[in-house]
LUMRO-566714 format. One line per 10 residues: number of its first residue (from 1); for each residue x, y, z negated of N, C-alpha, C, O. Coordinates in nm, 4 decimals, padded with zeros to 6 digits. Layout:
NUM) X Y Z X Y Z X Y Z X Y Z | ...
This chain:
1) 01.5951 -01.8790 00.5910 01.6272 -01.8322 00.4590 01.5722 -01.6922 00.4400 01.5751 -01.6102 00.5318 | 01.5225 -01.6654 00.3213 01.4613 -01.5367 00.2901 01.5674 -01.4355 00.2496 01.6529 -01.4638 00.1656 | 01.5614 -01.3199 00.3086 01.6494 -01.2099 00.2707 01.5606 -01.0892 00.2441 01.4741 -01.0558 00.3251 | 01.5824 -01.0239 00.1302 01.5032 -00.9057 00.0992 01.5402 -00.7924 00.1937 01.6529 -00.7430 00.1930 | 01.4443 -00.7527 00.2742 01.4616 -00.6405 00.3645 01.3510 -00.5414 00.3340 01.2352 -00.5801 00.3178 | 01.3849 -00.4167 00.3262 01.2856 -00.3122 00.3021 01.2017 -00.3418 00.1789 01.0832 -00.3086 00.1758 | 01.2599 -00.4028 00.0790 01.1895 -00.4347 -00.0446 01.2406 -00.3453 -00.1562 01.3074 -00.3915 -00.2488 | 01.2094 -00.2197 -00.1466 01.2524 -00.1250 -00.2490 01.1891 -00.1598 -00.3824 01.0755 -00.2067 -00.3893 | 01.2646 -00.1359 -00.4873 01.2101 -00.1534 -00.6209 01.1169 -00.0354 -00.6466 01.1577 00.0802 -00.6365 | 00.9922 -00.0653 -00.6796 00.8914 00.0382 -00.6983 00.8770 00.0752 -00.8455 00.8752 00.1933 -00.8805
11) 00.8668 -00.0262 -00.9320 00.8405 -00.0010 -01.0738 00.8883 -00.1198 -01.1559 00.8505 -00.2334 -01.1272 | 00.9684 -00.0965 -01.2548 01.0173 -00.1979 -01.3478 01.0641 -00.3273 -01.2785 01.0294 -00.4374 -01.3214 | 01.1405 -00.3132 -01.1744 01.1958 -00.4279 -01.1045 01.1014 -00.4932 -01.0053 01.1378 -00.5927 -00.9427 | 00.9815 -00.4398 -00.9894 00.8835 -00.4973 -00.8966 00.8956 -00.4343 -00.7587 00.9181 -00.3141 -00.7449 | 00.8803 -00.5180 -00.6572 00.8833 -00.4719 -00.5181 00.7414 -00.4457 -00.4699 00.6437 -00.4730 -00.5398 | 00.7327 -00.3920 -00.3484 00.6014 -00.3698 -00.2872 00.5252 -00.5015 -00.2771 00.4039 -00.5046 -00.2976 | 00.5942 -00.6082 -00.2461 00.5285 -00.7384 -00.2323 00.4788 -00.7894 -00.3670 00.3685 -00.8434 -00.3751 | 00.5580 -00.7733 -00.4729 00.5134 -00.8132 -00.6061 00.3840 -00.7419 -00.6424 00.2899 -00.8034 -00.6926 | 00.3802 -00.6133 -00.6168 00.2616 -00.5336 -00.6488 00.1438 -00.5759 -00.5630 00.0305 -00.5805 -00.6109 | 00.1693 -00.6068 -00.4374 00.0640 -00.6555 -00.3482 00.0044 -00.7865 -00.4012 -00.1172 -00.8053 -00.3975
21) 00.0883 -00.8751 -00.4496 00.0431 -01.0022 -00.5071 -00.0447 -00.9759 -00.6286 -00.1524 -01.0342 -00.6412 | 00.0006 -00.8885 -00.7183 -00.0783 -00.8580 -00.8382 -00.2113 -00.7930 -00.8030 -00.3131 -00.8233 -00.8653 | -00.2122 -00.7055 -00.7055 -00.3384 -00.6415 -00.6637 -00.4340 -00.7437 -00.6025 -00.5548 -00.7379 -00.6257 | -00.3804 -00.8361 -00.5253 -00.4654 -00.9405 -00.4672 -00.5277 -01.0258 -00.5774 -00.6456 -01.0605 -00.5704 | -00.4490 -01.0590 -00.6783 -00.5015 -01.1383 -00.7905 -00.6020 -01.0599 -00.8725 -00.6989 -01.1166 -00.9230 | -00.5800 -00.9308 -00.8861 -00.6717 -00.8465 -00.9632 -00.8058 -00.8297 -00.8930 -00.9058 -00.7955 -00.9561 | -00.8077 -00.8538 -00.7630 -00.9307 -00.8335 -00.6856 -01.0309 -00.9482 -00.6985 -01.1419 -00.9397 -00.6459 | -00.9925 -01.0555 -00.7681 -01.0826 -01.1688 -00.7832 -01.0758 -01.2254 -00.9241 -00.9685 -01.2316 -00.9842 | -01.1883 -01.2659 -00.9756 -01.1909 -01.3294 -01.1079 -01.1735 -01.4806 -01.0981 -01.1431 -01.5459 -01.1979 | -01.1926 -01.5369 -00.9782 -01.1836 -01.6819 -00.9593 -01.0398 -01.7312 -00.9498 -01.0148 -01.8513 -00.9597
31) -00.9447 -01.6391 -00.9305 -00.8076 -01.6808 -00.9073 -00.7892 -01.7208 -00.7623 -00.8860 -01.7323 -00.6872 | -00.6656 -01.7416 -00.7238 -00.6342 -01.7768 -00.5856 -00.5324 -01.8898 -00.5827 -00.4446 -01.8984 -00.6685 | -00.5454 -01.9759 -00.4832 -00.4441 -02.0771 -00.4587 -00.3224 -02.0109 -00.3952 -00.3331 -01.9018 -00.3394 | -00.2074 -02.0762 -00.4035 -00.0865 -02.0118 -00.3521 -00.0907 -01.9915 -00.2017 -00.0337 -01.8943 -00.1521 | -00.1557 -02.0792 -00.1280 -00.1642 -02.0617 00.0173 -00.2473 -01.9396 00.0533 -00.2081 -01.8596 00.1382 | -00.3615 -01.9258 -00.0113 -00.4487 -01.8104 00.0139 -00.3799 -01.6816 -00.0286 -00.3838 -01.5814 00.0429 | -00.3175 -01.6850 -00.1444 -00.2506 -01.5666 -00.1962 -00.1364 -01.5229 -00.1049 -00.1235 -01.4042 -00.0747 | -00.0548 -01.6159 -00.0614 00.0569 -01.5793 00.0260 00.0068 -01.5258 00.1599 00.0629 -01.4300 00.2131 | -00.0986 -01.5869 00.2148 -00.1554 -01.5388 00.3409 -00.2134 -01.3984 00.3237 -00.1957 -01.3121 00.4097 | -00.2817 -01.3769 00.2136 -00.3425 -01.2466 00.1868 -00.2367 -01.1367 00.1754 -00.2634 -01.0209 00.2077
41) -00.1183 -01.1725 00.1301 -00.0096 -01.0751 00.1112 00.0874 -01.0713 00.2285 00.1817 -00.9921 00.2281 | 00.0657 -01.1550 00.3278 00.1491 -01.1529 00.4479 00.2884 -01.2090 00.4289 00.3832 -01.1642 00.4933 | 00.3013 -01.3075 00.3400 00.4308 -01.3722 00.3187 00.4147 -01.5226 00.3360 00.3037 -01.5751 00.3278 | 00.5241 -01.5905 00.3597 00.5149 -01.7357 00.3762 00.4912 -01.8016 00.2402 00.5247 -01.7452 00.1360 | 00.4338 -01.9202 00.2428 00.4112 -01.9946 00.1185 00.5437 -02.0240 00.0483 00.5534 -02.0140 -00.0740 | 00.6448 -02.0600 00.1258 00.7754 -02.0898 00.0666 00.8349 -01.9677 -00.0028 00.8852 -01.9776 -00.1147 | 00.8290 -01.8522 00.0644 00.8811 -01.7305 00.0019 00.8046 -01.6993 -00.1257 00.8639 -01.6607 -00.2265 | 00.6726 -01.7161 -00.1212 00.5928 -01.6907 -00.2412 00.6383 -01.7809 -00.3562 00.6639 -01.7337 -00.4670 | 00.6477 -01.9097 -00.3286 00.6788 -02.0072 -00.4341 00.8231 -01.9946 -00.4859 00.8490 -02.0183 -00.6039 | 00.9158 -01.9576 -00.3980 01.0571 -01.9539 -00.4363 01.0995 -01.8169 -00.4889 01.1750 -01.8082 -00.5858
51) 01.0517 -01.7109 -00.4261 01.1000 -01.5768 -00.4583 01.0095 -01.5029 -00.5565 01.0570 -01.4500 -00.6570 | 00.8802 -01.4990 -00.5280 00.7917 -01.4095 -00.6023 00.7287 -01.4716 -00.7265 00.7322 -01.4116 -00.8339 | 00.6714 -01.5905 -00.7132 00.6001 -01.6498 -00.8261 00.6868 -01.6689 -00.9510 00.6419 -01.6343 -01.0602 | 00.8081 -01.7219 -00.9400 00.8879 -01.7411 -01.0623 00.9113 -01.6112 -01.1400 00.9041 -01.6100 -01.2629 | 00.9388 -01.5034 -01.0692 00.9638 -01.3759 -01.1359 00.8371 -01.3237 -01.2036 00.8416 -01.2782 -01.3179 | 00.7246 -01.3303 -01.1332 00.5998 -01.2808 -01.1911 00.5569 -01.3640 -01.3117 00.5021 -01.3105 -01.4081 | 00.5816 -01.4936 -01.3065 00.5538 -01.5805 -01.4226 00.6451 -01.5445 -01.5399 00.5993 -01.5300 -01.6532 | 00.7721 -01.5308 -01.5118 00.8705 -01.4998 -01.6157 00.8384 -01.3676 -01.6854 00.8576 -01.3542 -01.8062 | 00.7900 -01.2713 -01.6094 00.7584 -01.1401 -01.6649 00.6223 -01.1366 -01.7357 00.5886 -01.0380 -01.8012 | 00.5445 -01.2448 -01.7222 00.4151 -01.2520 -01.7891 00.3023 -01.1823 -01.7154 00.1993 -01.1515 -01.7753
61) 00.3199 -01.1567 -01.5854 00.2174 -01.0890 -01.5060 00.1216 -01.1867 -01.4386 00.0160 -01.1463 -01.3897 | 00.1573 -01.3131 -01.4358 00.0863 -01.4156 -01.3612 00.0718 -01.5394 -01.4486 00.1618 -01.5728 -01.5257 | -00.0412 -01.6068 -01.4363 -00.0645 -01.7322 -01.5070 -00.1179 -01.8335 -01.4057 -00.1860 -01.7969 -01.3099 | -00.0867 -01.9589 -01.4277 -00.1306 -02.0641 -01.3355 -00.2064 -02.1704 -01.4131 -00.1599 -02.2203 -01.5156 | -00.3243 -02.2039 -01.3620 -00.3927 -02.3268 -01.4046 -00.4072 -02.4047 -01.2751 -00.3065 -02.4482 -01.2195 | -00.5262 -02.4236 -01.2260 -00.5380 -02.4837 -01.0934 -00.5199 -02.3765 -00.9848 -00.4926 -02.4081 -00.8690 | -00.5356 -02.2501 -01.0241 -00.5164 -02.1357 -00.9350 -00.4279 -02.0325 -01.0045 -00.3936 -02.0465 -01.1218 | -00.3924 -01.9299 -00.9302 -00.3120 -01.8221 -00.9872 -00.4042 -01.7104 -01.0351 -00.4994 -01.6736 -00.9663 | -00.3750 -01.6570 -01.1534 -00.4527 -01.5492 -01.2126 -00.3600 -01.4392 -01.2596 -00.2473 -01.4658 -01.3015 | -00.4070 -01.3152 -01.2527 -00.3322 -01.2052 -01.3116 -00.3589 -01.2048 -01.4616 -00.4713 -01.2304 -01.5048
71) -00.2574 -01.1763 -01.5401 -00.2730 -01.1710 -01.6852 -00.3147 -01.0296 -01.7271 -00.3145 -00.9372 -01.6459 | -00.3501 -01.0145 -01.8539 -00.3805 -00.8809 -01.9060 -00.2592 -00.7897 -01.8933 -00.2734 -00.6704 -01.8666 | -00.1412 -00.8452 -01.9123 -00.0181 -00.7684 -01.8960 -00.0040 -00.7197 -01.7519 00.0363 -00.6058 -01.7281 | -00.0370 -00.8055 -01.6569 -00.0331 -00.7664 -01.5164 -00.1347 -00.6586 -01.4843 -00.1047 -00.5656 -01.4096 | -00.2550 -00.6696 -01.5399 -00.3587 -00.5682 -01.5186 -00.3142 -00.4348 -01.5769 -00.3325 -00.3299 -01.5151 | -00.2559 -00.4395 -01.6956 -00.2080 -00.3171 -01.7595 -00.0991 -00.2505 -01.6761 -00.0962 -00.1281 -01.6629 | -00.0100 -00.3311 -01.6203 00.0958 -00.2792 -01.5362 00.0371 -00.2043 -01.4158 00.0843 -00.0961 -01.3807 | -00.0645 -00.2615 -01.3536 -00.1235 -00.1987 -01.2353 -00.1849 -00.0633 -01.2675 -00.1889 00.0244 -01.1812 | -00.2325 -00.0448 -01.3895 -00.2895 00.0857 -01.4259 -00.1808 00.1929 -01.4389 -00.2105 00.3122 -01.4323 | -00.0564 00.1513 -01.4571 00.0554 00.2450 -01.4736 00.1207 00.2860 -01.3422 00.1981 00.3816 -01.3380
81) 00.0898 00.2146 -01.2367 00.1556 00.2409 -01.1080 00.0767 00.3440 -01.0296 00.1155 00.3800 -00.9184
């Protein structure tokens, strides 16, 4: 079971891991699959799918088609951090 440890809130309810996910998505225009994205951020696929992705989708920072993409809102957020 996942327990948030050392996951300080950095900005507007986002943790270091949330920001890491957004930065990874911002680094590519092709988008990323959830397995690649979770590996790139050093988290398990299950934690990504259960903990992080729903929140980022709800906040409008992430979009999904066949891959995960950062939205314009997510890009704008990264410029503020």
